[in-house]
Each structure stands twice: as C-alpha cells, then as structure tokens.
C-alpha positions in Angstrom: 2.3 84.7 30.3 -1.4 84.6 29.7 -1.2 87.6 27.3 1.7 86.0 25.3 -0.2 82.6 25.2 -3.3 84.4 23.9 -1.4 86.3 21.2 1.0 83.5 20.0 -1.8 81.0 19.6 -3.5 79.3 16.7 -2.6 81.8 14.0 1.1 81.5 14.3 1.6 78.2 12.3 -0.1 79.9 9.3 2.0 83.0 9.3 4.7 81.5 7.0 1.9 80.9 4.5 1.0 84.5 4.7 4.6 85.7 4.1 5.0 83.4 1.2 1.8 84.5 -0.5 2.2 88.2 0.0 5.9 88.6 0.2 7.8 89.7 3.3 7.3 93.4 3.1 3.5 93.8 3.4 3.2 91.5 6.5 6.2 93.2 8.2 4.6 96.6 7.8 1.2 95.4 8.8 2.5 93.6 11.9 4.4 96.6 13.1 1.4 98.9 12.6 -1.0 96.4 14.3 1.5 95.9 17.1 1.5 99.6 18.0 -2.2 100.2 17.4 -3.5 97.1 19.2 -1.3 97.6 22.2 -2.4 101.2 22.5 -6.1 100.2 22.1 -5.7 97.6 24.8 -4.2 100.2 27.1 -7.0 102.6 26.3 -9.5 99.9 27.1 -7.8 99.4 30.4 -8.0 103.1 31.2 -11.7 103.2 30.4 -12.1 100.1 32.7 -10.2 102.0 35.5 -12.6 104.9 35.2 -15.7 102.9 35.9 -16.9 104.0 39.3 -15.4 101.9 42.1 -12.7 100.4 39.9 -10.0 103.0 40.0 -7.5 100.4 41.3 -9.1 97.5 39.3 -10.5 96.3 42.6 -13.9 95.4 41.0 -14.4 92.5 38.7 -15.9 93.8 35.5 -15.8 92.2 32.1 -15.7 93.4 28.5 -19.5 93.6 28.0 -20.1 95.4 31.3 -17.7 98.1 30.4 -19.5 98.6 27.1 -22.9 98.8 28.8 -21.6 101.4 31.3 -20.3 103.8 28.6 -22.8 103.2 25.7 -25.9 101.6 27.0 -27.9 98.6 25.9 -27.8 98.9 22.1 -24.1 99.1 21.8 -23.8 96.4 24.5 -25.6 93.9 22.3 -23.4 94.8 19.3 -20.3 94.4 21.5 -21.5 91.0 22.8 -22.0 89.8 19.3 -18.5 91.0 18.3 -17.0 89.5 21.5 -18.5 86.1 21.1 -17.8 86.1 17.4 -14.1 86.9 17.8 -13.5 84.5 20.7 -15.5 81.8 18.9 -13.3 82.1 15.9 -10.2 81.6 18.1 -11.7 78.5 19.6 -12.7 77.1 16.2 -9.2 77.6 14.8 -7.7 76.1 17.9 -10.0 73.1 17.8 -9.4 72.4 14.1 -5.6 72.6 14.4 -5.6 70.5 17.6 -7.8 67.8 16.2 -5.9 67.5 12.9 -2.5 67.2 14.7 -3.9 64.8 17.3 -5.1 62.6 14.4 -1.6 62.8 12.9 -0.1 61.8 16.3 -2.4 58.8 16.6 -1.5 57.8 13.0 2.2 58.1 13.8 1.9 55.9 16.9 -0.6 53.3 15.7 -0.2 53.6 11.9 -3.8 55.0 11.5 -6.4 57.1 13.2 -10.1 56.2 13.2 -13.3 58.1 12.8 -17.0 57.9 11.9 -17.8 59.6 8.6 -21.2 61.1 8.9 -21.4 62.3 5.3 -20.0 59.4 3.2 -19.5 60.3 -0.5 -16.9 59.5 -3.0 -13.8 61.7 -3.2 -11.9 61.5 -6.5 -8.1 62.3 -6.9 -6.6 63.1 -10.3 -2.9 62.8 -11.1 -0.9 65.1 -13.4 -2.1 63.2 -16.5 -5.8 63.7 -15.5 -6.4 60.1 -14.6 -9.0 59.9 -11.9 -8.8 57.5 -8.9 -11.4 56.9 -6.3 -10.1 57.7 -2.8 -10.4 54.7 -0.5 -12.6 54.9 2.6 -14.3 58.1 1.6 -17.7 56.3 1.4 -17.1 54.2 4.5 -19.1 55.1 7.6 -16.3 53.9 10.0 -12.8 53.8 8.8 -9.2 54.1 9.9 -6.8 56.0 7.7 -3.2 57.3 7.8 -3.6 61.1 7.9 0.2 61.5 7.6 0.1 60.0 4.1 -2.3 61.7 1.7 -0.5 61.1 -1.5 -3.5 59.3 -2.9 -6.0 61.8 -1.6 -7.8 62.5 1.7 -10.7 60.2 2.3 -12.2 62.7 4.9 -11.7 65.9 2.8 -15.0 67.9 2.8 -16.6 65.3 5.1 -18.1 65.7 8.6 -16.1 63.2 10.6 -16.1 62.4 14.3 -12.4 61.3 14.7 -10.6 59.9 17.7 -8.4 63.0 17.7 -11.5 65.1 18.2 -12.7 63.0 21.1 -9.3 63.1 22.8 -8.8 66.9 22.5 -12.4 67.6 23.6 -11.9 65.3 26.7 -8.8 67.4 27.7 -10.2 70.9 27.0 -13.9 70.8 28.0 -13.4 69.9 31.7 -11.0 72.9 32.1 -13.9 75.2 31.1 -15.6 74.3 34.3 -13.0 76.2 36.4 -12.3 79.9 36.8 -9.5 81.7 34.9 -7.2 81.8 37.9 -7.6 78.0 38.4 -6.0 77.6 34.9 -2.9 79.8 35.6 -0.6 76.9 36.5 -1.6 75.3 33.2 -0.9 78.5 31.4 2.6 78.8 33.0 3.5 75.3 31.9 2.1 75.9 28.5 4.1 79.1 28.1 7.5 77.4 28.5 6.6 74.3 26.5 5.3 76.5 23.7 8.5 78.5 23.7 10.4 75.3 23.3 8.3 74.4 20.3 9.0 77.7 18.7 12.7 77.3 19.2 12.7 73.8 17.6 10.7 75.1 14.6 13.0 78.1 14.2 16.1 75.9 14.2 14.4 73.5 11.8 13.7 76.3 9.3 17.2 77.7 9.5 18.9 74.3 9.1 16.5 72.8 6.5 18.5 70.5 4.3 15.8 70.1 1.6 15.2 72.4 -1.4 11.6 73.6 -1.3 11.9 77.1 -2.8 13.5 76.3 -6.2 10.2 77.0 -8.2 9.2 80.3 -6.4 12.8 81.4 -5.7 12.1 81.8 -2.0 10.6 84.7 -0.1 10.4 87.9 -2.1 9.6 91.5 -1.0 6.2 91.5 -2.8 4.8 88.4 -4.5 3.4 89.4 -7.8 2.9 85.8 -9.2 -0.5 85.6 -11.0 -1.4 82.3 -9.3 0.2 82.3 -5.8 0.6 86.1 -5.0 -2.0 88.1 -3.1 -1.9 90.7 -0.3 -5.7 90.3 0.4 -5.2 88.0 3.4 -2.5 90.1 5.2 -4.7 92.3 7.4 -7.2 89.6 8.4 -4.5 87.1 9.4 -2.5 89.7 11.4 -5.6 91.2 13.1 -6.5 87.6 14.1 -3.2 87.2 15.8 -3.5 90.5 17.6 -7.1 90.1 18.5 -6.4 89.8 22.2 -8.0 93.1 23.5 -11.2 91.3 24.4 -9.3 89.2 26.9 -7.6 92.1 28.6 -10.4 92.9 31.1 -10.3 89.2 32.3 -6.5 89.3 32.5 -6.6 92.5 34.6 -9.2 90.9 36.9 -6.7 88.1 37.6 -3.3 89.8 37.4 -1.1 90.5 40.4 -2.0 94.0 41.8 1.7 95.0 41.5 1.8 94.2 37.8 1.8 97.4 35.7 -0.7 97.3 32.8 1.3 99.3 30.3 4.6 97.5 31.0 2.9 94.1 30.8 1.1 95.0 27.6 4.0 96.5 25.7 6.5 93.8 26.9 4.2 90.9 25.9 3.3 92.3 22.5 6.9 93.1 21.7 8.0 89.5 22.6 5.1 88.2 20.3 6.3 90.4 17.4 9.8 88.9 17.7 8.3 85.4 17.7 6.2 86.2 14.7 9.2 87.3 12.7 11.5 84.4 13.8 8.9 81.8 13.0 7.4 83.2 9.8 10.3 84.7 7.8 12.8 81.8 7.8 10.0 79.2 7.3 8.3 81.3 4.6 11.6 81.4 2.7 12.8 77.8 2.9 9.3 76.3 2.4 8.1 78.9 -0.2 7.1 76.3 -2.8 4.9 74.1 -0.6 3.0 76.6 1.6 -0.6 77.1 0.6 -1.7 80.7 0.2 -4.4 81.9 2.7 -6.4 83.6 -0.1 -5.2 81.9 -3.4 -5.5 78.4 -1.9 -2.5 77.2 -3.9 1.3 77.1 -3.8 4.2 77.1 -6.3 4.6 73.3 -6.1 1.0 73.0 -7.3 0.5 76.0 -9.7 4.1 76.8 -10.6 5.8 80.2 -10.9 3.6 82.3 -13.2 2.4 79.0 -14.6 5.8 77.4 -15.1 6.5 74.2 -13.1 4.4 72.7 -10.5 2.1 69.6 -10.3 -1.7 69.8 -10.2 -1.7 66.7 -8.0 0.5 68.3 -5.3 -1.1 68.8 -1.9 0.0 72.2 -0.6 0.7 72.5 3.2 -2.0 74.4 5.1 0.5 75.5 7.7 3.8 74.8 9.3 2.4 71.9 11.3 1.7 70.0 8.1 5.1 70.9 6.6 6.8 69.4 9.7 4.8 66.2 9.7 4.7 65.2 6.0 7.6 63.0 5.0 8.1 64.7 1.7 8.4 68.2 3.3 9.7 67.7 6.8 13.4 68.6 7.3 16.0 66.5 9.1 14.9 63.3 7.4 18.5 62.1 7.4 18.8 62.4 11.2 16.2 60.1 12.9 16.7 61.7 16.3 16.3 65.3 15.1 13.3 64.3 13.0 11.7 62.6 16.0 12.2 65.7 18.1 10.7 67.9 15.4 7.6 65.7 15.1 7.3 65.6 18.9 7.2 69.4 19.0 4.5 69.5 16.4 2.4 66.9 18.1 2.9 68.5 21.5 1.8 71.9 20.1 -1.9 71.3 20.2 -1.8 70.2 23.8 0.7 72.8 25.2 -0.5 75.8 23.2 -3.9 75.3 21.6 -5.7 73.0 24.1 -4.5 75.1 27.0 -5.8 78.3 25.3 -9.2 76.9 24.3 -10.5 76.9 27.9 -9.3 80.5 28.4 -11.4 81.8 25.5 -14.4 79.7 26.6 -14.1 80.9 30.2 -14.1 84.6 29.0 -17.2 84.0 27.0 -18.8 82.3 30.1 -17.8 85.2 32.4 -19.4 87.8 30.1 -22.6 85.7 29.8 -22.8 85.2 33.5 -22.2 88.8 34.3 -25.1 89.8 32.0 -27.9 87.6 33.4 -27.3 84.1 32.0 -27.4 81.2 34.4 -24.3 79.2 35.1 -25.7 76.2 33.1 -26.5 78.3 30.0 -23.3 80.2 30.2 -21.3 76.9 30.4 -23.3 75.6 27.4 -22.8 78.6 25.1 -19.3 79.4 26.3 -17.8 76.0 26.6 -19.9 73.4 24.8 -21.3 75.2 21.8 -17.8 76.2 20.3 -17.1 72.5 20.0 -20.4 71.9 18.3 -19.7 74.7 15.9 -16.1 73.4 15.2 -17.1 69.8 14.6 -18.3 70.1 11.0 -15.3 72.2 10.0 -12.3 70.0 11.0 -11.7 68.5 7.5 -13.2 71.2 5.3 -10.9 72.7 2.6 -8.9 75.8 3.5 -11.2 76.4 6.5 -8.3 77.8 8.6 -7.5 80.7 6.4 -11.1 81.5 5.6 -12.2 81.6 9.2 -9.2 83.7 10.1 -9.7 86.2 7.3 -13.4 86.9 7.6 -13.9 86.6 11.3 -10.9 88.9 11.9 -12.1 91.5 9.5 -15.7 91.4 10.8 -15.4 90.7 14.5 -11.8 91.3 15.6 -11.4 94.7 13.9 -14.7 95.8 15.7 -14.1 94.5 19.2 -10.3 94.8 19.5 -9.8 98.1 17.7 -12.9 100.1 16.9 -14.7 99.6 20.2 -11.7 100.5 22.4 -11.1 103.7 20.5 -14.8 104.6 20.7 -14.6 103.9 24.5 -11.6 106.2 24.8 -13.3 109.0 22.9 -16.4 108.6 25.2 -14.2 108.6 28.3 -12.5 111.9 27.2 -16.0 113.5 26.6 -17.2 112.4 30.1 -14.0 113.7 31.8 -14.2 117.0 29.9 -17.8 117.6 30.9 -17.1 116.8 34.5 -14.1 119.1 34.6 -16.2 121.9 33.1 -19.0 121.4 35.6 -16.5 121.5 38.5 -14.9 124.7 37.2 -18.3 126.4 36.9 -19.4 125.4 40.4 -16.1 126.5 42.0 -16.2 129.9 40.2 -19.9 130.6 40.3 -20.0 132.1 43.8 -23.4 130.5 44.5 -22.3 128.8 47.7 -22.7 125.4 46.2 -19.9 122.9 46.9 -18.3 121.3 43.9 -18.6 117.5 43.8 -15.6 115.6 45.2 -13.1 114.5 42.6 -13.1 110.9 41.8 -10.0 109.0 42.8 -7.2 109.1 40.3 -7.2 105.9 38.3 -4.1 103.7 38.7 -3.7 103.4 34.9 -3.3 105.8 32.0 -2.9 104.8 28.4 -0.5 107.5 27.5 2.8 108.1 29.5 3.4 111.5 31.0 4.7 113.9 28.4 2.8 112.2 25.6 -0.2 114.4 25.7 -1.7 112.7 28.7 -3.6 115.8 29.8 -4.6 116.9 26.3 -8.1 115.5 25.7 -8.3 116.8 22.2 -5.0 115.1 21.2 -6.2 111.8 22.7 -9.5 112.0 20.9 -7.8 112.8 17.5 -5.4 109.8 17.9 -8.4 107.5 18.7 -10.4 108.8 15.7 -7.5 108.4 13.3 -6.6 104.9 14.3 -10.3 103.8 14.4 -11.0 105.2 10.9 -7.8 103.7 9.5 -8.6 100.2 10.9 -12.3 100.4 9.6 -11.3 101.5 6.1 -8.5 98.9 5.9 -10.9 96.2 7.1 -13.4 97.0 4.4 -10.7 97.1 1.7 -9.4 93.7 2.9 -12.8 92.1 2.8 -13.3 93.3 -0.8 -9.8 92.0 -1.8 -10.3 88.7 0.0 -13.6 88.1 -1.8 -12.3 89.2 -5.2 -9.0 87.4 -5.1 -10.0 84.3 -3.1 -10.3 80.8 -4.6 -13.5 79.1 -3.7 -13.4 76.0 -5.9 -15.4 73.1 -4.3 -15.2 69.8 -6.2 -14.1 66.2 -5.7 -10.5 67.1 -6.5 -10.5 69.9 -4.0 -11.9 67.6 -1.4 -9.3 64.9 -2.2 -6.5 67.5 -1.8 -7.8 68.8 1.5 -4.7 68.8 3.8 -4.4 68.0 7.4 
C-alpha cells in the first residue's frame, strides 16, 4: 500500500493534461517503458541493498544514502544526497501546492470565501476577449477573503505570495506526522489507500459519464497532438518520470515491510496496479475535457488558443489539472444532479487529505532518516526534512503553471538521476565486486598454496532477475544496466532541451490574473 500511495500521488491529477497536450500515443509508450525500467531499477537497488554486509536478509536498517556511500564513497554520496533531497523535495512541494489550493477551494465552498494575507500586494489586471482591461479586486489588499472557486474575473492571488487559511490547515495536519517514524504512519497509509482508491473510482465514472461537451474545439484525444498552439511532447518524459520516481523510497519501505513480503512480487504488483490507474484516470478525462486542460509545457488549452488558431477565447482560464476541472462550475460534470455533483466535489476536496497530506510526511520522514543516518542531529534533520519543504513551498502556491514546471524540471534533473541512473550504476558496481570476489576465491582454491579461501557470504534473500533470465550471467546484467542508464540519460537531456525550447514562460499581469487554482 505504501508503494502504491507513493506512486499514485500528486502527479496523477495532471496526467490528463499531459495526454491532451501530447496525444495518447507518446504517454502510453513512455508509461509502459518507464514502468518496466523503473521497477527493474528498484529491484536492482534492493539487490544492492541486500549485498551490503550484514544485510543479506534485510535485517539491518540502512537508507538510500548509506547504500551509495558503501558502494561509491563520499563524493558520489554527496551527489546522491543532493539528488535524493531534490527529488523528494519536489514531491513534497507539488503535494503541498495541490493540497493548499484544494483546501482553499473547500473552505470557499463551505463558507463562500477563503482568507489569506497577501505578502506581495500589487495590481492584477484581467482582459476580456475585446481587450478591455479590468483591475482584479483584492489583489492589492494585504488581508482579503476571496472565492477561489469563481475566478471568472481574474485571480486576485495569482503570482502573489499569500499565507492562506488552506495553507495553515494543511500544515497543521501534515507537519506533526513528520515527528513520528515511518511505521507509526502505516495505519494512516492504509486508510489513505482505500479512500484514494474511492476517489479514483468516482473520477473515472465522472469522466466516462460526463454530460457536457468540452472537446468540440480540439476534437478530443488524438494519437499525436500536432496543434501549433496546444500540442507538445516535451513534457511527457518529465511528468511520467515524476510519477515513477519512487525508487528513492524503496530502502525505507524494505526496512519497514513484513519479512514475509517478497520484494519482486510487491514491486511488480504495485507498479502494475499504478499503470492501470494511470490509464483509467488519464485517457477518459483527457478525451472528454480536451478543450479545457492546460498543457504542461505550452501553458494553454484549446478553449483559450483554439484549434490551430481557430476558436477559443483569450480570457478563458484553462484548468491546471483534473482537480480544477471537477470544482469549477463551468467545467464540472453532473451539474444537473445535485447529489452526484456533491459526491464528486467531496472526492476532490478529500483528495488532498487522504492522498497528498498523508504522503507528505512519508517523503519528509525519508529525508529525515537519511540525514540522521549521516550525522545530522534529530533537531536539524527534523528542520531540513519536515519544516524546510513547507518553507520552500510557501511562495509557490499561487504562481502560474508552477505544478507542471516543477514536475518537468525536477524530474528530469533529480528523479532521472536518483531513481534510474544511480540504481543502474549501483548494480554495475555490484556485479564488478561479485566477479572480483569470485575470481579471488577460484584462485585461492586452485592455487595449492595451502591457504584457505575466504568463506562465502550468505546468499542474499533477493535477486533482481528471476531464475532463467540471466541471473548468473554478470555480463548480461551489466549490459542491461548500461543500456537502460544511457537511454534514460539521453532521453532526459533531450526532454530538457524540448521543454525549454517549446515551453511558454510569459509573465505579465494577464498571466497572473489567469493563474488557476
């Protein structure tokens, strides 16, 4: 359950945007490739972990950074720690941003408005289709209450740094959980798993039974989106790597799992379930809401930019993700059925608590574990692992397109390194060590010098490759690791270049006014 919660986390509500922007074919291919490669890399990491002396049955408690230091020494350890903290910090930031935004929407639904202190008051300006400019109310007010569910006249907090009531409530729920250990949070994870599954089911049904036309401009989901304004494949790899960037959490999961649980079986079962969830959530929603979903790289949608420039409204506020689609009155399905609409909204408002808020402490605790294991005091580990991610997230809550930008760049820089390249390097190093030890043992046994060969280390409980798949062929395993590592590295570099060259980075008053929640 912990693995599934980590993989089906903050990136899932943005997957329909990705499918709409790129078309269904590139993401499907990328998800299937990443599913196989990332699960294998996690299994390889687990095998390297089992080969650390004294941990052949995972009886020791060692973390990601300690494994790196054992195999590669201090320099690579520092690089790995930067990658680990960077990738987990990105997960926390995305979770915080989504949680705070939806919590503000929930408060606005219950009380009509949500309140906040605007620490950077300046005037936002919204323009309609005719170019007439309107000052957005409350954007220059230090303390204001606004309805974040109704942004038809512009977002007063767009591009501002705002301490909202939603932020305070989410922080008060998540930060105390970071005090505990990972196993203390397992009951919360189990409850969160089943409630999150319920949210997915409601969203999938809502997409399949949508009774409003929101794909008439774009024509719905296509195999490859070649539209000059809304089409781009640049964000595919980064977004999908972000969703599969769970390898750094595997050592902590192994330390807490039941001894009877098989690593390979758990990994492949969990990731397969997640792939099914990705497709069921992303493909139907990407098709029926194709006009209104904002591209992760282009930053626009068909309802705003039209289909190859035809149609669309420049004043339209595209939806950042599925959460916004389901909470805005002009995009949410089931508006003719008050009960169904209430259930749908309830699932959206529950999502930050049952999925995101419950996962935030897990990522924070893993950062804290790695810092403590490498010399940091409990106080400093708690600050950098639990408190600092909230400080870093605070200015980003209402910045334009922050979700897709953080997902793209941190995935391509940090996740591709820590969750893919590092495990493959570890596995190559492990094969080299085992080959050298085997050769030494053979020489000592056949040398006739009377020396006893060193005793063989206990057989580790876990192997990445099943028997019959080249498990005993070190050369084969090294070649597989090299190929996958090189492919991911090259793909990440290409994706960075495409994201920068095809991305939209406009930052003006209209952009701020159209910042969605």
